[in-house]
GUZAKE-490228 format. One record per residue (C-alpha): x, y, z; chain; residue in one letter. Coordinates in steps of 0.5 Angstrom, whole numbers. Layout:
# GUZAKE-490228
      u      v      w  unit  code
      X      Y      Z     A     a
...
This chain:
# GUZAKE-490228
      u      v      w  unit  code
      0      0      0     A     m
      3      7     -2     A     t
      3     12      3     A     q
      0     19      0     A     d
      6     24      2     A     r
      2     30     -1     A     r
      1     36      4     A     p
     -6     37      6     A     p
     -9     43      1     A     d
     -2     43     -3     A     r
      0     42    -10     A     t
      4     35    -11     A     p
     12     36     -9     A     s
     15     38    -15     A     g
     10     41    -18     A     r
      8     48    -18     A     r
      2     52    -21     A     s
      3     55    -28     A     p
      0     62    -26     A     l
      5     64    -22     A     g
     11     63    -27     A     w
      6     68    -31     A     v
      4     73    -26     A     l
     10     74    -23     A     g
     13     77    -29     A     p
      7     80    -32     A     l
      6     84    -25     A     g
     13     87    -25     A     g
     12     88    -32     A     a
      5     92    -31     A     l
      8     96    -25     A     v
     14     98    -29     A     v
     10    100    -35     A     l
      6    104    -30     A     a
     12    108    -27     A     v
     14    110    -34     A     i
      8    112    -36     A     f
      6    116    -31     A     h
     13    120    -31     A     i
     12    121    -39     A     r
      5    122    -38     A     g
      5    128    -33     A     w
     12    130    -36     A     g
      9    131    -43     A     s
      5    137    -40     A     i
      9    143    -41     A     p
     10    148    -35     A     g
      4    143    -31     A     g
     -2    146    -35     A     s
     -4    145    -43     A     c
    -10    144    -47     A     g
    -11    152    -48     A     s
    -10    156    -53     A     r
     -4    159    -50     A     a
      0    152    -49     A     q
     -2    145    -53     A     a
     -1    139    -50     A     c
      3    133    -54     A     a
      0    129    -58     A     d
     -1    123    -54     A     g
     -1    126    -47     A     t
     -9    124    -45     A     g
     -7    116    -48     A     t
     -1    116    -43     A     l
     -4    118    -37     A     i
    -10    114    -38     A     v
     -6    108    -40     A     l
     -1    110    -34     A     a
     -8    109    -29     A     f
    -10    102    -33     A     v
     -3    100    -31     A     f
     -2    102    -24     A     t
     -9     98    -22     A     f
     -8     91    -27     A     t
      0     91    -25     A     g
     -1     92    -18     A     v
     -7     87    -17     A     l
     -3     82    -22     A     m
      3     83    -18     A     l
     -1     82    -12     A     i
     -4     76    -14     A     l
      3     73    -17     A     g
      7     74    -11     A     l
      1     70     -7     A     m
      1     64    -12     A     l
      9     63    -11     A     m
      8     64     -4     A     a
      3     58     -3     A     a
      7     54     -8     A     d
     13     55     -4     A     r
     17     59     -9     A     f
     24     60     -7     A     g
     26     67     -5     A     k
     30     69    -11     A     n
     25     67    -15     A     r
     19     71    -11     A     l
     24     77    -13     A     i
     27     75    -19     A     g
     21     73    -23     A     l
     17     80    -22     A     p
     24     84    -24     A     l
     26     80    -30     A     a
     19     82    -32     A     g
     20     89    -30     A     a
     27     89    -34     A     l
     25     86    -40     A     l
     19     92    -41     A     i
     23     98    -39     A     a
     27     99    -45     A     w
     20     98    -50     A     p
     16    101    -45     A     g
     20    107    -45     A     w
     20    107    -53     A     q
     13    106    -54     A     l
     12    112    -49     A     t
     16    116    -54     A     e
     12    114    -60     A     w
      6    116    -56     A     l
      7    123    -54     A     r
     10    125    -60     A     g
     16    130    -61     A     p
     17    136    -56     A     m
     22    141    -55     A     l
     26    143    -49     A     d
     28    151    -48     A     i
     35    149    -48     A     a
     38    156    -46     A     w
     35    163    -46     A     t
     39    171    -46     A     t
     38    176    -41     A     p
     32    181    -41     A     l
     34    187    -45     A     d
     34    194    -41     A     r
     30    198    -41     A     p
     23    194    -40     A     e
     20    198    -47     A     t
     26    195    -52     A     t
     23    193    -58     A     h
     27    189    -64     A     a
     27    192    -70     A     q
     30    187    -75     A     g
     34    181    -75     A     l
     41    179    -79     A     w
     43    171    -80     A     v
     50    170    -82     A     t
     53    164    -85     A     g
     55    161    -79     A     d
     48    162    -75     A     g
     50    168    -71     A     t
     44    172    -70     A     v
     44    180    -70     A     v
     38    183    -67     A     r
     37    191    -68     A     g
     34    195    -62     A     r
     33    202    -63     A     p
     40    204    -59     A     d
     45    198    -61     A     a
     45    192    -66     A     l
     47    186    -61     A     i
     50    179    -64     A     a
     49    172    -61     A     h
     52    165    -61     A     d
     47    161    -65     A     p
     49    155    -60     A     r
     48    158    -53     A     g
     46    165    -54     A     g
     52    168    -52     A     e
     54    176    -53     A     h
     59    176    -59     A     r
     59    183    -61     A     w
     55    190    -60     A     s
     55    196    -64     A     v
     52    202    -61     A     d
     48    207    -65     A     a
     51    214    -66     A     p
     50    219    -61     A     v
     42    221    -61     A     r
     40    218    -66     A     m
     36    211    -67     A     s
     36    205    -71     A     l
     31    206    -77     A     c
     32    201    -82     A     s
     37    195    -83     A     m
     38    192    -90     A     s
     34    185    -91     A     d
     40    182    -93     A     t
     48    182    -92     A     m
     53    181    -98     A     s
     61    178    -97     A     q
     59    178    -89     A     g
     57    186    -89     A     i
     50    189    -88     A     a
     47    196    -88     A     l
     44    200    -82     A     a
     41    206    -83     A     a
     40    211    -77     A     y
     36    218    -76     A     a
     35    223    -70     A     r
     29    225    -67     A     h
     23    226    -72     A     e
     29    226    -78     A     k
     29    222    -84     A     p
     33    216    -84     A     c
     39    218    -87     A     g
     46    216    -84     A     t
     48    209    -86     A     v
     53    205    -83     A     a
     57    198    -87     A     a
     57    193    -81     A     i
     62    187    -81     A     d
     58    182    -78     A     t
     64    177    -76     A     d
     67    182    -71     A     s
     61    187    -71     A     g
     67    193    -74     A     r
     64    199    -77     A     t
     67    199    -84     A     l
     64    206    -86     A     w
     59    211    -85     A     r
     56    216    -90     A     k
     50    221    -89     A     t
     45    222    -95     A     v
     40    227    -97     A     d
     34    222    -94     A     a
     26    223    -96     A     d
     22    225    -90     A     d
     16    221    -93     A     l
     15    215    -86     A     r
     21    217    -82     A     f
     16    217    -76     A     t
     17    209    -75     A     r
     22    204    -76     A     p
     22    201    -84     A     q
     25    197    -89     A     g
     27    198    -96     A     g
     32    204    -94     A     r
     38    200    -95     A     v
     40    194    -99     A     a
     47    191   -100     A     s
     49    186   -107     A     d
     55    184   -109     A     g
     60    189   -107     A     g
     55    194   -107     A     t
     51    198   -102     A     a
     45    202   -105     A     v
     41    207   -100     A     v
     35    210   -101     A     a
     35    218   -103     A     t
     31    224   -102     A     k
     30    224   -110     A     d
     33    217   -112     A     g
     39    212   -110     A     a
     46    213   -109     A     r
     51    207   -109     A     a
     57    206   -105     A     f
     62    201   -105     A     g
     61    195   -100     A     l
     67    195    -96     A     r
     70    202    -97     A     d
     65    207    -98     A     g
     67    210   -104     A     k
     61    213   -109     A     p
     60    209   -115     A     r
     53    211   -118     A     w
     47    215   -117     A     s
     40    215   -120     A     y
     36    221   -120     A     r
     28    219   -120     A     l
     22    224   -124     A     d
     21    230   -121     A     d
     15    230   -115     A     d
     17    222   -114     A     c
     20    219   -108     A     a
     23    212   -107     A     p
     18    208   -103     A     a
     23    202   -102     A     l
     29    200   -105     A     v
     32    192   -105     A     s
     38    189   -109     A     a
     40    182   -110     A     a
     43    178   -116     A     g
     46    184   -119     A     g
     39    188   -120     A     r
     37    193   -115     A     t
     29    194   -115     A     g
     26    201   -113     A     i
     18    202   -112     A     v
     18    210   -114     A     e
     12    213   -111     A     v
     10    220   -115     A     c
      4    225   -112     A     d
      5    231   -117     A     p
      1    237   -115     A     l
     -6    238   -118     A     g
     -5    231   -121     A     a
    -11    228   -118     A     g
     -8    221   -116     A     k
     -2    217   -114     A     v
      2    213   -118     A     t
      7    208   -117     A     a
     13    204   -121     A     r
     18    199   -120     A     v
     24    201   -123     A     l
     30    195   -124     A     t
     37    198   -124     A     l
     44    194   -125     A     d
     47    194   -119     A     s
     54    195   -122     A     g
     53    201   -125     A     d
     46    204   -124     A     g
     44    203   -131     A     k
     36    203   -132     A     k
     34    196   -134     A     l
     27    196   -135     A     r
     21    200   -131     A     r
     13    197   -130     A     y
      8    202   -128     A     d
      3    199   -122     A     l
     -4    199   -122     A     p
     -5    204   -117     A     t
     -9    211   -116     A     e
     -8    212   -109     A     t
     -3    212   -103     A     s
      0    206   -101     A     l
     -2    203    -95     A     s
      3    198    -94     A     e
      9    196    -98     A     l
     14    191    -96     A     d
     20    187   -100     A     v
     18    179    -98     A     i
     24    177   -102     A     s
     30    181   -105     A     a
     32    174   -110     A     d
     27    174   -114     A     p
     24    181   -112     A     f
     18    180   -109     A     v
     14    185   -106     A     i
      7    186   -102     A     r
      3    193   -105     A     v
     -3    195   -101     A     t
     -7    201   -104     A     e
    -11    206    -99     A     s
    -17    205   -103     A     d
    -20    199   -101     A     e
    -22    197   -108     A     r
    -15    199   -111     A     g
     -9    194   -111     A     l
     -8    189   -105     A     d
     -3    184   -107     A     a
      3    180   -107     A     v
      8    181   -114     A     l
     13    177   -116     A     a
     18    180   -122     A     f
     22    175   -126     A     g
     29    176   -129     A     e
     26    177   -136     A     d
     19    178   -136     A     g
     16    185   -135     A     v
     10    183   -132     A     e
     10    181   -125     A     p
      6    174   -123     A     v
      0    177   -118     A     v
     -2    173   -112     A     v
     -8    177   -109     A     k
     -8    178   -102     A     r
    -16    176   -102     A     i
    -18    170   -106     A     g
    -25    167   -106     A     t
    -23    162   -101     A     d
    -17    164    -97     A     e
    -14    171    -95     A     e
     -6    171    -95     A     l
     -5    174    -87     A     a
      1    178    -88     A     l
      1    182    -82     A     g
      1    190    -82     A     t
      7    195    -80     A     a
      5    194    -72     A     q
      5    186    -73     A     s
     12    184    -75     A     r
     19    187    -74     A     f
     18    193    -78     A     p
     25    193    -81     A     a
     25    187    -84     A     q
     20    183    -89     A     a
     13    181    -85     A     g
     14    174    -81     A     l
      8    170    -84     A     k
     11    170    -91     A     a
     17    168    -94     A     l
     19    165   -101     A     v
     23    159   -102     A     h
     25    156   -109     A     k
     20    161   -113     A     n
     15    159   -109     A     t
     11    164   -104     A     l
      9    161    -98     A     i
      5    165    -92     A     a
      0    164    -87     A     a
     -7    164    -89     A     t
    -14    165    -87     A     r
    -20    161    -90     A     t
    -27    162    -89     A     t
    -30    162    -82     A     g
    -23    163    -79     A     e
    -22    169    -75     A     d
    -14    168    -75     A     v
     -9    165    -79     A     p
     -9    157    -79     A     q
     -7    155    -85     A     h
      0    155    -89     A     v
     -1    155    -97     A     s
      4    155   -102     A     a
      3    159   -109     A     y
      8    158   -115     A     s
     11    165   -117     A     l
     11    162   -125     A     r
      3    162   -125     A     d
      1    165   -119     A     g
     -3    158   -118     A     a
     -4    155   -111     A     r
      0    149   -110     A     q
     -2    146   -103     A     w
     -6    149    -96     A     r
     -5    146    -90     A     v
     -8    146    -83     A     k
     -3    148    -78     A     a
     -7    151    -72     A     a
    -11    145    -69     A     d
    -16    149    -64     A     s
    -20    155    -65     A     w
    -16    161    -64     A     g
    -10    159    -65     A     d
     -6    163    -70     A     a
      0    162    -74     A     v
      6    167    -72     A     g
     11    166    -76     A     s
     14    162    -82     A     l
     22    161    -83     A     t
     27    156    -88     A     v
     31    152    -84     A     a
     35    146    -88     A     d
     30    145    -93     A     g
     24    145    -89     A     r
     19    150    -88     A     i
     19    152    -80     A     g
     12    154    -77     A     v
     12    157    -71     A     y
      4    156    -68     A     v
      2    161    -62     A     e
      0    155    -58     A     d
      7    154    -57     A     r
      8    148    -63     A     r
     13    148    -68     A     v
     12    144    -75     A     l
     16    142    -80     A     s
     13    142    -87     A     l
     15    139    -94     A     d
     16    146    -98     A     p
     14    141   -105     A     r
      8    138   -102     A     t
      6    141    -95     A     g
      7    134    -91     A     a
      7    135    -84     A     k
     14    132    -81     A     q
      9    130    -75     A     h
      2    131    -75     A     d
      1    135    -69     A     h
      8    138    -69     A     g
     13    139    -64     A     a
     11    142    -57     A     v
     15    147    -53     A     v
     16    145    -46     A     d
     15    152    -43     A     e
     15    153    -35     A     a
     14    160    -35     A     g
     11    165    -39     A     l
     18    166    -43     A     e
     15    167    -50     A     i
     11    173    -52     A     g
      7    175    -59     A     m
     10    177    -65     A     d
     16    171    -64     A     t
     20    170    -70     A     q
     22    162    -71     A     l
     29    161    -74     A     l
     33    155    -76     A     g
     38    153    -70     A     g
     44    148    -69     A     p
     42    141    -71     A     g
     35    139    -71     A     d
     33    145    -66     A     g
     30    152    -67     A     w
     31    159    -64     A     t
     25    164    -62     A     l
     26    171    -62     A     v
     22    176    -58     A     n
     20    182    -61     A     a
     18    185    -54     A     d
     26    183    -51     A     s
     25    188    -45     A     g
     19    184    -42     A     e
     21    177    -45     A     y
     28    173    -47     A     p
     31    176    -53     A     p
     33    169    -55     A     l
     30    162    -53     A     l
     34    156    -56     A     g
     30    150    -58     A     l
     32    143    -58     A     t
     28    136    -59     A     p
     27    133    -52     A     k
     29    127    -50     A     d
């Protein structure tokens, strides 16, 4: 007769329930997932609060937090049940600890990668520059050099910052009792032009600045017009090749870019004055506005000169009859301008001038289903082209407002060969969010949305690099309105605050781990 050696109510010797082997590692894995999802989920809320117009949430924030609680409850339950079963089956101490730990270790790295995928991209504020003083300081223009150095134009100084950490590189003070009134849109041979004016005087003192060192190469004073000297403006100075072009009271003058020696001058017709000058690619563009006494209407035309010798190449008469309320250079090469007539039924469009044809390609600012949101003189860096439009490879890319939108929430692209729209993409997700600024960086179109998101678009198709965009993990109110987005080192970005006395002038953004 064989004696039954099984302990009462116990599993037979040498045999253990398979549930212990399963629930132990599974419970450990779920508990670790819960910890990871809590860390990543709550860490995906910028500044501790998101979901409003002021701050967007990362894509998968809600999903991460919901799953974090699901993993917490199921993981704790399974771990407790697994430990109970293993204890009942007389698992050794090493297995009681080792099985849950093995599950935790096996799932930790895949779980972290899963949260990365679910969360979507985020940007850290890697560095900021100190606040400007006085608090009323406002940036009036920007240059970006070949190595990425950002030069800000303030009324009282030009200040250069290193693109990798924002450190101060050099500064040039404005002349005594003068303020910065204009900056060239582009630079040539590492040299850019700045113009200054005394209080309520024309913008007629011009300086050439070596952007590598901040050294002033020369300074000249010209007889400038006084049409719009009450506010900073673009289009008063331009650089092209070895030539500096300056708008004067009755036309334009050119100087050697490096030595300041006179090159040529161009005189406009009587009763006419240059509204702006721009130069690039060997050509100088001048928008001439004429208001003859008793004529009854204001006329305007675009002149193209050879930048080298000042000879007139061609002329185009704009279809205008009243004064121009808005006039800006969107691109120097190709020469693209925005013209808005004061007559509400007058010209209101973007005009692109090619190298060969006289007739420009016209893109109306207000179309049948959308409006180009190009900004006004009060909503952009006034010494530079608008924040919301740029030209990339013969394509106009601009923030647009569609029917039913109070603010621009789309980005559209128009061919400058025929004016046809090539694509349109929704950039802002929620009502009230607006496209703040655009930039070109490493072949991509960067879009800053005022809910603290940065999108990367394919310039050919408008396809988004990510559906929602990278969210800036902002802990404080460090980003103001009218913020300019620039490309930064690597995959990073740089934000430039216009109100640099209230907010950090520059913020460096890097992808968040």
